[in-house]
N, C-alpha and C positions, 0 to 999 in steps of 0.2 A: 568767206572772202578769200580770193586767190591772190597770192603774192606774185610779183613780176618774175621772181626767180623760179617759181613753180611753173609759170607759163613758158618761160624760156626753156626749161628742162623738157617740156612736152612738145616743143617745136612750134608752139603757137606764139605769134607776136615777135617782138624785138628781143634779140639776145642781149642780156645785161649781165656782165661778169660781176661776181662778188669781189668787192675790194676790201682790203684791210684798212683800218683807219689811216695808217701812214700812207698807203697808196692813194687813198681818197684825197688826202691833203695835198699830195704831190700833183694829182690831177687838177685840183682846184688852183694851185699855184700856176700850173701850165696854162690853164684857162685864163687866169688873170693876166698872164704875160703873152697872150695870143699864141701859145704853143711854142714859144722860144725857150729852149733849155738854157741858153746863155743868159737870157733876161731873168729867169728864175734864180740863177746863180748870182747875178749882179743886183738882185732886188735890194732896194734901199728903204723899204717900208718896215722899219724895225718895230714899229708899234703894232703891227699886224700880229694877232695871237698865233697865227700859223708860221710866222717867220722862222722860228728855230727848227721847224719840221720840214721846211720847203725842199730840202735836198733828198727827201724820200727815206729818211731814217731818223731814229730818235737821237737827239743830241747826247753827247758824252756826258755821263754823270746823271742822266735822267733815269731814275729808278721807280718813282711813284707813278701809278696810273691815276686816271681821273677818279675812279671809284675810291681809291685809297685817300685821295685829297679830300673828297667829300666827307668820308668817314672821319678823318682827322679834324675837320672843321666843325663837326657836330658835337 
């Protein structure tokens, strides 16, 4: 099975850039706010699990990764 990134590298199909998780979250927030950077900044949906990451970087004091949290809960 061929992945989209393999297709994009060979020049077939649509180009799909690889995103880091933080950049993917930022893109989702921009999509939710109709592409408005100011609306992302002014977002009031604090119950959203992506809220702390909406500005495109990890919040201060955030050291654990998702994998570490899963391991600690087990």
